N, C-alpha and C positions, 0 to 999 in steps of 0.2 A: 504492498498500500506506499503512495507515494503523497498524500497528504499530509503539505506542513505548514502549519500557522508564521510566517517569516518575522520576526523582531525586529522591530521598528528602531530601535538605539543599539547599534552592537557598542558594545565594549572599548572605547573608541584607538586604548592602546593596545596594538593586535601584539601577540606575542612571540617574540625568539624564539624557535628553536632550534639547540642544539649540541655540541660538545668537544670534552678533552682529552687531554692526552688522561691514561689509566694509574699514571706512576703516580709516585707525591704528589701532594699538592704543590702548586706553588704559589711565588708572590711574587705580582708582574714586576714592581719596582719598588727598590729601594724606599725607605718609610720616611718622608724627615720631617722637620714643622714645616707650619705653610710662612710660605716669604707672601705674605701679599700681591695683588693686582689690585690695584690702585692710577685710578686714570676715567672716573666719569663722568665725560663732555653728551649730553643728550640727543636730539635731537633738538627741537627749539617744536613746541609742539601749540599751533596757534589756537587756543581758548574762542568758543560762539558764546549767544547771548543764550541759546533755547533754551527753556523753561516749559516745561509739563504741569499741570493741572492734572490728578492726582488725589479727588474727592475729594477736591478742597486746598489737599496739598499742593507746597509747590517745589519740586523736581527739579535743577539745573539739570541739565544733558551741554556741558558746553563741548562737546569731542564727538557730538552728534555728524556731523560730517566724514567722521573716521570709517561710517557705514556706507558710503558710498566708495566701495574699494576700487570699482572700477574707475574714477576720476583717478587725473592725469595728479593734484594735486596726490595725495590716497598715495599712488605707487611710488612719486618721489621718497614719502615720510616711509616709507617701505622701506626703501633704498637704502634713505640714513640713519634706521634704526637695524638695516642689519649692518651697516658698514660697523657702526659700533661695538654689536657683538663678536663680530667679526675680528675686531682689532683685538677687542680683550680676549678672547680665547685664542688666538695667537701668542697672547702674552705668557703662555699661559704653557713650561716648559714639555712639561712629557703630553702634552693635550695626543701627538701628532704617534711619538708609541702608545699610549691607550687603539688611535687608531687601528695601530701594525698588530697591533697584540685578540685589535677582537675580530678582524679578517683574521691574525690564522684561524681564530673558535670560532669562526661561523663562516671557515671553509671544509663545508661536508658534502657530503652524499643525505640530502635530504627526500624521501623519501615516503607521498600517502599516502595510503592506504587503496589498495584495490578494489574496483567490484564491479559486478557481473554484467555482459550486458549482451547477449544473444551470443556467441562464440568471441565474444573478443571481452578480455580481465581491460578494464582503463585506472588508469591512474601520473599524478602528477609528482615531477622529481627535480631538481637541484641539483645541478654536479655541485652544489661550493658558491659564488661568487655572480651567481647567476642576475640580473634583474629582477628578471619570475624567474617562478616554477612552470616547467616543460608539459603537458600533454602529453601522454606516452600511451600508446594503446596494442593488443595483443593478441595474436589468436591462438587458447587455449593455455594452461598458464603454463605451457612447453614453447608458442610459441616465443619469436624473435619479438624482441618488442620495438614499436617503430613510432616516430612520431604522429603525434594525433595534429595538434595545435602546439605552435609556437612561439609566444606572447612577444618574445624577443625581438621575430624579425617585424614584429607587424612598427615598432618606433629603435631607430635606436640610442634615445635616451631608456630602452626599458619604460615606458610609463606606461605603457599601455595592459591590461590585465585581464583574464579569459577565463568566466567561469562556465561549464558544461549547466545548463540549466531543465532538461530533458529531453529523455530518449520517445525516438514515436514506440507505439504497441508492438508491432514488427520488426526494431532495433537496424531500422531503415538506418534511419537525418535520428538526429540531438541539435536538436537550439542552443546556443551561444552565447548567452552573454559576454558582451566587449565593451569596459569603461576607459575611459584615458583619465591621466594628474589624480588619481583620489577623488573624482567626484562623484558623485550616488548615482547621477545618470548616466545609462545604460539604449548601450542597439544589440539589438536579440540580430542572430544571422540563424543558419542551421547549415549542415556539414550531413550529406551524402559519405554514414560509412564505411562501406566499400570502399569510393569511388577515395575518400577523399577531396570531392566535390563541396567547392560554397557556393550553396545554391544565390540567387538572384535575391532571397528573404530577405529584407534589411527593415525593424521594425525601429522604431524610436523614437527617444520623450519613457524612456522606459523606468520606474523608478520601484524598487522594494515588490521583487517579483521572480513568481517562474517559471516553468512553461511546464504542463501539460497537457497530454498529447491525447487524444484519439486518432477515427484510422488516415479523416483526413487534417489536421493539424493538429492547432494548440490553441488556449486560453489563455491568457496574462493582461496583468494591469502598466496602466502605462493615465500614462497625465496631458493634457493640452499644452502644444505647444508654447514656452514661452517668450513672452517680448525680447528683440531682439538688447544684449547687454547685461540682459533681465539674469542669467540663465542660472547663475549660481546667487543667486542674494536674495530674489524675489520670493511671495507666497505661493506653497501647490500647493492649488485644487483644482478634486475632478476629478479628484481618482478615480478611474474604474477599470476593468474589464469587462475589456477584447475579445474572441477569438479571430486567429489570422488560419485562413487556408491556404495551405501547401501552396505557391505556386501563382499566390494573385500581390495585388500592390497593397502596402497597407492603410490607402485609403477607402478598401473596397472590404475595410478588419468589420466583423458585426460587432456591433452593443450588445454584453450580454446582460451587468448590473451595474449601476450606480446610480447615488441620489439627489440631482440636480439642485434638491429646494437644502439639502444637509454638503456645502462643496469642502465643508476641513471632513470629511471621511477616508479611515484606507479601502478599500477593495484590494481581496483576493482570492481566489479561481481557486480549485483542483478539485481533478478527478476521484474517482477510488477507484482503484487497482483494477476491483473489476471492472470500468469505463462504465458503470449503469447510474449513477448520480453523479451529482455535480457538487458541490460544494463549495461554499460564500458565507470567507465572513467578513464583515461589515464592521471601524472599525471609529471612534471617536480620537482617540490616540492611541497611547502606551499603556493603558490598562486595563483589559476588560475588551469582550468583543459579543456579536449579535451573531447567530452564526442560519445560514439557511440553505434549502437543499431543495437541488432540482432531474427529477425523475425522467434522466433522461428515454428510459425506453418508453416513453408515453407522449407521443405527440402531442404541441404544446402547450405543456406539463406546463404549474402553475408551480412558483416560486414559493416554499413553504419556512413557513420563521423554525427552527428545533432550542433555539434560547433566543430572548428575548434580553434588549439592556445593554449594559456595558458596566456592571457590576462583579457578574463575570468571564469564568475564562473556559470555556470549552470548546474539545476539540473532537468530529471527529477523526480515530486509524485508520477502521474499514469496517465494512458492508460487510457481511454475515447473514443471510438464509431470513432477507428481512430485517434487520436488524444492526444497528449501528452501535459499533464503539467508539463511544466514548471517554477523552480522559475529562475531568471533571472538577472545579476545585468549588460543585455545588455541594456546599457543607458537606469541605472537606477542605479544611482554606490547605493543606499539608498534600488534597489533592488521592482519586479512586481515580479507580476504571469501572465504567458502570457499560452495561449493555439492554440498547432504548428500542423498542419493540415501533418498526414506524405507525403502526396500525393503533396503537396505544401508548403517546409519547410522554402522557403528562410524567410528572416523578414514582407515585405511589405506586406507578409498574415499571422503572426499572429494576433491572437485575444486577448486582452486584459483584464483576467478573474481581478487580484485584480492589481487595478495601483499604482503607486508609491504615497511614499508620505513623507509628510518631517519627519515623525518616519521611522527609519529603517525595512523593513523585515522583523526579524533574522529565520523564516521558518516557512514553510508549513506539516499540516499530513493531513491525514483524516483518515476516520472512520464516521463509520453508518449516510454513505451517508450528508457527510459535508464534507469542505475543515472546519483546524481549525488553525489561519495565528496568530503568536506570535510577538507581534512587543515590541520594545526597545520604551520607550518616554524619553529621557533622564538618560538611562542607568535602566531605571522600566520594567517589563512586565505590555504588558496589549494585552487582547488575544480576537479577535471574531473571526466571525461564520460568515460563505459564505455557497448557493448554489454551484455549480459546476460548475451553469456560471455567476457566482461572483453576485447575485443579493441577495437581504434576508438578509445583511449583521445586523448583533448581537454583544450584548458585551458584552463580564461573568463576572462578577461584581470578581474582587479578591480583601480580606478584608481589603489589602492598601498600601504598596509602596512598594515593597518587587517583589522576584521570584519565579515564574509558571511555571510546566514539565509535561507534562503526558496525556495535550489534545491527543485524539487522536490513532487509533485501528483501526480498521476493517471493514468491510462494511454491519456489519450484529451486530456490536453490536447499543446499546440501552443507555450505559452506559462510563461512562472514569473512572475512578481512576487520578485524580493532588496530586501533594505535591507545597506549598505554606511557603516560608518563606521568612525570611528580616532579620536586619542585631540583632532588639531587642525581632524575634517572633519566636518560633524555630520549626520548618519542621511540618506542616498539613494535615493531607490528606481531601481530598472530596473528595464524589461522586457526580460527574454529570450526570442528568439526562438527554437527549438530546430532547425528545419529546413536556418538560416544560419549557427552557433551565436553571434550577437551580440548587444550590452545595447544599448538606446536609456533614457536621460536618463526616469524616467516624474514624481517626484517630485523639485524640490531645495527643502531646509529655506529660507524665504522670507528670516528674516536668521539670515548666517552668518555663521559667521569666517574671515576667509578666515586661510588655515592658512601664506602669505610671511609675517609676521609673526615667525613662530612654528618653537621649533626642538621636533622629535618625534624621540627618536632611543632605541635601543637599548646597551648595551653589555653585559661582560659580567664583572664580578665574582667573587671566590674565597674562599669562605665555607670557615672553622674548620679546616676535611678537607681543604682542596685542590678539591671537588668548583667547579667553574663556575659562575652559576648567572646568567640573563640580569635587566636588567633596565632597564623602560624611562623615558627622564625626559622630560619637558614640562617649557619655558620660555619666557619669550622669546627670541627673537634677542639677542647682543649684552652677556648675561648674563654681569656680572661675577662668575670664581671669584675670590671672595676670601671666603666663610662667613661673608658677613652676607645670606642671601638666606633668605625661610626655606621652611621644608620640610616637608611634608608624604607622609613613609613610608607607604602603603597598601598591606594584606599581608591574605593567603587560609590558601593551603597546607595543602591535607585534601581530604579525599573525590574526589579523584578531581575536583576542578575549575578546569577551568583557565581564567586568567587572560588575555586576549585586546586592544589597543587595543578602548574604548570611549570616545565620548561626553561631558562632561558637563558641565549645566550647572552645577552647583555651582563648579567648578575651574576655571572661569574667573576668580569671587576671587580665586584667588588669582594663579592664571599673570598677572592683569593687572596684578598688583599688583607686580610683579617675585619671587613666590613659586618653586618646582621641587615640581614631580608628581611621587614618583620610588612605579612599580610593579613589587618585583619578582619574578621567579618560580618561588617552591617550592618545595622539594621538601616529596612530600603535595600535589603538586598533579596534574594529569593533560597534564602542556607535552610531555611526552615516556614517557608515555607510562605502561603499569605496573610499570617496574620507576621509574619518578621516582617516581609514589604512592607506591610502597611503599618506597623510602627517607627518605621521615616519614611512618607512622604507629606505632602499639604503638609499640614501648618501641623505638621509631629517631626518635621524637617531637623530642629535641629536634634534631634536625640542621633540623628548622621553622623552634625560632629561633634557631638562628647562623645560621642563611641567611639573617632577615633585623637583628642585630646586626650584619655582614660589610658590607649594601647599606647600615645606616647607616655605619658607618666607611667603610663607601667613600664617602661622599659627604662624607665630612669628612673624606679625606686631597685627596678631589680639589677640596675646593674651593667645594664646592657655597654646604657650609652650615657649623655647629659643634649642639653640643650643645641652646647653647641659645636655637635655633634652626629646633630637630628637631623635632618633633610624626611621632606614629604614628595613624596606625588602623585597627580591623578590625572586622567586624561576624561572629554566632555564631561559626562559626569560628576565625574573624579577630577576634572579641572574647577568645578565648581564647591565643589568638598578644600580640596586645599585652598582655594583663594577665597571662602565662609573660615575656616579655620587660622590661617595666615594673618587674618582680619581680629577676627577673638583674640588671637591668644600670640602674640609677635615674638615676644617675651621666651614662646617652647622652643623656636620655629631656629636652626642654624641658618637651613633652604628652605625655599619652597619652589617645585616645579608644576606649576598646571599645564597642563595639555588639553590645547582646542578646545576649550574650559569655557560652560555656561555664563557668565560672569553678571550680564546686565539681568538683568529678572525682574525688572520692571518690563523688558520689549524680547526677551529671548523669540516672542509668540508673535512677535512678526514679521520672522523671519525664515525662509523656503518652509520646514515639515514641522519648525517651530512651534508651534497652535495643536499638534500632536503630543505634545506631553504637558497639557491645562492637567488630565488628570492625575499624572504626576507631580509638581508643582501647582499649578494653581493660576490667575489671572491677574494679574495690574489692573483687569478694568472689573475688577470683585473688586467692593473696599473694604472687607473683613479679608481677602487673601492679596490685596495689596502692600498692608499690615505685615502679613508675618513675609510676604519678600521683600519688604524693606527692612524689615527687622534684620534679617542674612546678608542680601545682594550685594556678593565680595567691592563690586561696583561705587560701589554707594554705602558702603560701611569701609572708605579707607578717610585714615583723618591728618591734617597736616600734621607733621610733623612729627611722628609719629617712627620710630628703626625699627623697622619689617626686617625680616628676615632679605637673604639671597634670594633673588628670582627670576630663575628665568623660564619665561615665559616662550613654550612655543607653537603655530598652529601654519598654517598653510594658504598659499595665495588659494587655491579650489575645492576650499572644503565646502559644500556646498549642505553639511550637514548642521556644525554651527559653526557660523557664520565665522571667519577674518577678526568680526565689528568687537566681536568680543576681547578678544583675546588682546586688538589695537584699546579698545576705550581702555578696558584693565591698565594695561598697562602704562598707553600715558597719563590716564592721575594716579598710578603707585608710583612714574617717576617724578612728579609734580608735586607730591606728599612725601616719598619719603624722609626722613633728617634725620638718617644712619651717613654712612658709606660703604655697604654692600651694594654689589652692581645689583639695577634693576636693567634688563634684557629684555628684546624681546628677538625671535631666532624665526622667523617666519618662511616656512621656508617654499620655494615657485616651483610650479606647474605636477604639487602635492596635495591631495586629499586631507582626511580626518581621519587616513589609517592606513586602511584595507589598494592592492594595493602597491601599496607601496617597495617602490626597487631597490637594490640589496645594497647600490651604494650611499643612498641615499638617506638607507637606513646606517650603515656604517657610522660615512659620519653626525648624523644626530647622535649618535649614542654615544661615540668619542668628545664629541661636547657636552652633550649632559657630563658625564660620568669624570668629566674636566672641569665639568663648573664645580660641580659634587665635593668631587675634593681638594678644592680649589679655597671654596666655602666650608665644608664642612671641621680648617685645620691640620687635614691629611693630607696635605701633595704627597706627591710620589718622585720623584728626580728622575727628570730626563736620561736616559741613557744615547750615547750616541746612536743616531740613527737605527736604531731598533728596540725593540723591551727586552727591559736586563732581569733573566728571569732565572731568580734567586729560589734559593730553597727558602 
């Protein structure tokens, strides 16, 4: 069954997966007392006179002009800000050594889990430093891999990314998306698998969509074409589901589902595996959605609403003999799987298949005639398999505490491939045999980190209101708890997103130099179900910031670090988290890394798909919600003369998810207000977006800059070694 409900706000910092040698842990370069890099002459930023009236309260917005990112004066300002930033970073003597070391770490084969379609297996592979992973296919498990699509051949700069969206029922064709420079905008194309021929079909202005096929074409979602010059900033309205028949022009595509009376709705479509039912999800934002279906075997069948309202989340997993299998949070905040008779869909007639437990039921897939349930137990993956009636429960043995994904497929599959990783174990692919319920290693990262030299553990600490919050910690074995360890505290806390253990190449630069990586599972996330999520949204958003601040205080109290060596980081909603915490407790942190952050909480909903976040944050158009937003909005809570942490704000010129105006305005205001000597810099990537599809070359540059800034501003400078990294025991 291939129905999927697409997450509308992805984790903005995508996880960089890599490995290093299995020898004893190395220190990148010798630790030395920091030599401050001081010379912060920022570009002059003109202040305008814009003042908004919110329910009788006057709120100045002097940097409103920075919202027009296509204007020449804004482009000039970006150039000047980047120049100041690069001049500062260039003075850090070990910056090149970090870049070299990171390139060495990142230069290893990265393989995606194979999946079977017809006679072919498809998988992605990056040989090491390729800008984009190449999609391969091979006939049978013993076949010779051949290039199916190489995104690197489509762009000299490596800024075009490709995703396979959906295969035709006969597995002759595949629809795939192509996006440029990290934008959410996609173009859908179609390729014939046996010949490799790209067909003339080309669908534009696609965003947040898959491709669900029947015998003649596929269903997909798109927006109307935006006006020229507004592609990356204008509000996106009238998302609708269309049907494209293979071999026709996009102008001939049939409108399947929309709601012109509610232009700010998301609409997604997908077919059940038997192709009998088309399922539509209609959402007013990123929390809760309605579910509709149409019986395609009945001519001119009407839409039937299965779930109404936007309070709950209920997704159709499959159709079996006149019943829908549905994963839902109705009366089950940690989710359950039920069977619904379409002739008697009332809740009183639901049949329980997988009951709610103490652990979050994160998702259910089908494949090989079984159900595959993925749970989170204290943010760690647990996989169980069931028969379709919920019987014969079995555990899938995983290698340890970490994250697994990929179990599931088509009903006739006899085996699957899945990936497992943790903070100290690079991604390893396993082949799982359904009949024997056993896994065997299929692909192991060639250059791997020996987990025996590192500590990976989970602790629980107490937040401001007494709530117990889990936090993962990763560091070298034998770490001294003397408060002298540079520490990187990373968080997200929103949109029902769960953070589980994952392997990151860039994190090695921290932990091999005696640093500590800390990741709390904040309220607002989905780790403990809907109750945990709702405890960190709307008027309870302050709980998220309190949880993050309490994590910092725990790390200091337990001797891991001090405020002079503690940095906080997060992206997108996590960028908001960093911005709020550094304005509320500036003395607590040495450095801050807000990436592609939502910083103007009064105007976020006026750009691209920002309106979709209103269910999570609220809106300044509402008098009560306005007060809550104003209380924590990072842009509006900066105060003149305050000594803020050293700050490196990162964003990108093609980010049409969280538009760069957020970072521009926050950076300009922070440079104006900052009363200390630490740097406040903006790093604005060119031809890059919210994070997805970023080429390897840009990743290496960005990570070298971030870690250089981190070590320099946590009193943990590294000694430059001529030309190359100095690897010492």
